[in-house]
C-alpha positions as CSV (number, residue, x, y, z in Angstrom):
1,M,0.0,0.0,0.0
2,A,3.0,2.3,0.1
3,A,2.9,5.2,-2.4
4,E,6.4,4.3,-3.8
5,C,5.7,0.6,-4.2
6,P,6.5,-0.5,-7.8
7,S,3.4,-2.7,-7.8
8,R,1.4,0.4,-8.4
9,D,2.9,0.8,-11.9
10,V,2.1,-2.8,-12.7
11,L,-1.4,-2.4,-11.3
12,R,-2.0,0.7,-13.4
13,R,-0.9,-1.1,-16.6
14,L,-2.9,-4.3,-15.9
15,T,-6.1,-2.7,-14.8
16,G,-6.2,0.3,-17.1
17,R,-8.9,0.2,-19.8
18,W,-6.6,-0.9,-22.6
19,G,-4.4,-3.3,-20.6
20,M,-7.4,-5.4,-19.5
21,L,-8.8,-5.5,-23.0
22,V,-5.4,-6.4,-24.5
23,L,-5.0,-9.3,-22.1
24,R,-8.5,-10.5,-22.9
25,V,-7.9,-10.6,-26.6
26,L,-4.4,-12.1,-26.4
27,A,-5.8,-14.9,-24.1
28,E,-7.4,-16.2,-27.3
29,G,-4.0,-16.5,-29.0
30,P,-1.3,-14.4,-30.7
31,H,-2.4,-11.4,-32.7
32,R,-0.7,-8.9,-35.0
33,F,-0.9,-5.2,-34.0
34,S,-3.5,-4.4,-36.6
35,A,-5.7,-7.3,-35.6
36,L,-5.5,-6.2,-31.9
37,R,-6.5,-2.7,-32.9
38,R,-9.5,-3.9,-34.9
39,R,-10.6,-6.1,-32.0
40,I,-10.3,-3.4,-29.4
41,G,-12.7,-0.7,-30.5
42,G,-11.7,2.9,-29.7
43,V,-8.0,2.3,-28.9
44,S,-5.6,4.6,-30.8
45,E,-2.5,3.3,-32.4
46,R,-0.4,5.3,-29.9
47,M,-2.3,4.0,-26.8
48,L,-2.1,0.4,-28.0
49,A,1.6,0.7,-28.7
50,Q,2.2,2.1,-25.2
51,T,0.0,-0.5,-23.6
52,L,1.8,-3.4,-25.3
53,Q,5.2,-1.9,-24.4
54,G,4.2,-1.6,-20.8
55,L,2.8,-5.2,-20.6
56,E,6.0,-6.5,-22.4
57,A,8.2,-4.7,-19.9
58,D,6.2,-6.3,-17.0
59,G,6.7,-9.8,-18.6
60,M,3.1,-10.3,-19.5
61,V,3.4,-10.0,-23.3
62,L,5.9,-11.4,-25.7
63,R,6.6,-9.4,-28.9
64,R,7.8,-11.7,-31.8
65,D,9.3,-10.0,-34.8
66,F,9.6,-12.4,-37.8
67,Q,12.2,-10.2,-39.5
68,T,10.4,-10.2,-42.8
69,V,9.6,-7.7,-45.5
70,P,6.9,-6.4,-45.1
71,P,7.3,-6.5,-41.3
72,H,5.4,-9.2,-39.5
73,V,5.2,-8.8,-35.7
74,E,2.9,-10.8,-33.4
75,Y,2.1,-10.4,-29.7
76,A,1.3,-13.2,-27.4
77,L,0.9,-13.8,-23.7
78,T,3.7,-15.2,-21.6
79,P,2.9,-17.8,-18.9
80,L,2.7,-14.8,-16.4
81,G,0.4,-13.0,-18.9
82,H,-1.9,-16.0,-19.1
83,E,-2.2,-16.1,-15.3
84,A,-3.0,-12.3,-15.3
85,A,-5.5,-12.7,-18.2
86,L,-7.4,-15.4,-16.2
87,R,-7.7,-13.0,-13.2
88,V,-8.6,-10.0,-15.3
89,G,-11.1,-12.1,-17.3
90,A,-12.9,-13.0,-14.1
91,L,-13.3,-9.3,-13.3
92,L,-14.4,-8.5,-16.9
93,G,-16.9,-11.4,-16.8
94,W,-18.4,-10.2,-13.5
95,I,-18.7,-6.6,-14.9
96,E,-20.6,-8.0,-18.0
97,D,-22.9,-10.1,-15.9
98,A,-23.6,-7.3,-13.4
99,L,-24.0,-4.6,-16.0
100,P,-27.8,-4.5,-15.9
101,E,-27.7,-4.0,-12.1
102,I,-24.9,-1.5,-12.4
103,A,-26.8,0.4,-15.1
104,R,-29.8,0.8,-12.9
105,G,-27.7,2.9,-10.7
106,W,-26.9,5.2,-13.6
107,T,-30.6,6.1,-14.1
108,R,-30.9,7.0,-10.4
109,A,-27.9,9.3,-10.5
């Protein structure tokens, strides 16, 4: 809980809007950058690149460059990333299931 704890940076990257969605999509299998961007509606190229770089730095995502022309790069989850995706997936599933109840609160506000 300390303000300077490095876990806060990991938490921010994992639980941010884009990090959770990237983990969810990559849990299905490797994807190219353009395929990830198509699957995750609303994410800009810049935000997706930053999210992938952060998740790669944390050891959650593996970037594989096939060294071809034209460039072919795929992103996949590492074993640690698979574990995180399972946990994030549970939260996302709960949100989807509870959305009608959550939305009722919006109408009262």
